[in-house]
C-alpha positions in Angstrom: 151.6 60.0 124.3 150.1 57.2 125.5 148.7 57.7 129.4 149.3 55.2 131.4 148.3 53.6 135.2 151.0 51.7 138.0 150.0 50.2 140.9 153.2 50.3 142.3 154.1 48.2 145.8 157.3 48.2 147.2 159.1 46.4 150.2 162.5 47.2 151.4 164.1 44.3 153.0 166.2 43.7 156.0 166.0 47.4 156.9 165.8 49.1 160.4 163.0 51.3 158.6 160.8 50.8 155.6 159.5 54.2 155.7 162.2 56.1 154.6 162.7 54.1 151.3 159.1 54.5 150.3 159.6 58.2 151.0 162.3 58.6 148.6 160.9 56.5 146.0 157.5 58.5 146.3 159.5 62.1 146.3 161.2 60.1 142.6 157.6 59.6 141.4 156.4 63.0 142.5 159.3 64.8 141.1 158.5 63.2 137.7 155.3 65.6 137.3 153.8 61.9 137.8 150.2 62.0 139.5 150.4 59.3 142.9 148.0 58.3 144.8 149.2 57.1 147.8 147.0 54.0 149.6 147.6 51.7 152.9 149.5 48.8 150.3 150.6 50.2 146.9 150.5 53.7 145.5 148.9 54.0 142.3 150.9 56.5 139.2 150.2 58.3 136.6 151.2 59.8 133.7 152.5 59.7 130.2 153.8 56.4 129.6 157.9 56.6 129.3 157.5 59.2 132.5 155.7 55.9 134.0 159.1 53.7 133.4 161.4 56.5 133.8 160.7 57.4 137.2 159.6 53.5 138.4 163.6 53.1 137.3 165.0 55.8 138.6 162.8 55.0 141.9 163.8 51.6 141.8 167.7 52.8 141.4 168.0 55.5 144.4 166.0 52.7 147.2 168.6 50.1 145.9 171.4 52.4 146.8 169.8 52.3 150.3 169.5 48.1 150.7 168.2 45.3 149.1 164.3 46.2 148.0 161.5 43.8 146.0 159.7 46.4 143.8 156.1 44.9 142.1 154.2 46.9 139.3 151.0 46.6 137.3 150.8 48.6 134.7 147.5 49.2 132.3 146.3 51.5 129.2 142.4 50.5 130.1 141.8 51.8 134.2 140.4 55.3 135.1 142.5 57.4 135.7 141.9 58.0 140.2 140.0 60.7 140.9 138.7 61.5 137.4 134.7 61.8 137.6 133.0 59.1 136.2 130.0 59.2 133.9 126.5 58.3 135.1 124.1 55.8 133.4 120.8 57.0 132.9 117.6 54.5 132.8 115.5 55.8 130.4 111.4 53.7 130.5 111.3 51.8 126.7 108.3 49.6 127.8 105.5 49.4 130.5 104.0 45.9 130.9 100.3 44.8 132.2 98.9 41.9 133.0 96.2 40.7 135.7 98.0 39.8 138.9 96.8 41.5 142.2 100.8 41.2 144.1 103.9 40.2 143.1 104.3 36.1 144.1 103.8 34.8 140.5 101.0 32.2 140.2 102.0 28.1 140.7 102.4 25.8 137.7 100.4 23.2 138.1 99.7 20.2 135.4 
């Protein structure tokens, strides 16, 4: 099974209040056992590929029953999972350089 991430934005059109449609979509996404991270402009959804697509289709259909909407989604199987601790980079010296200069200024090049 392939885990994917989707960045999703939902825009209810011509509705008196935006949050009921958005809250309903988020509730449906969470019902499908997906990791949902809500942001100020979009939400990140992480899960098994079929679960993500099924949940988004279900959320779109349910919210579209309330009125016109636009849903924008970007999918990736290559982005790191939010909240997962990334491996840190470690630097290791591989050499030492010495020169005859006393300070950080480079010598002037005059011909």
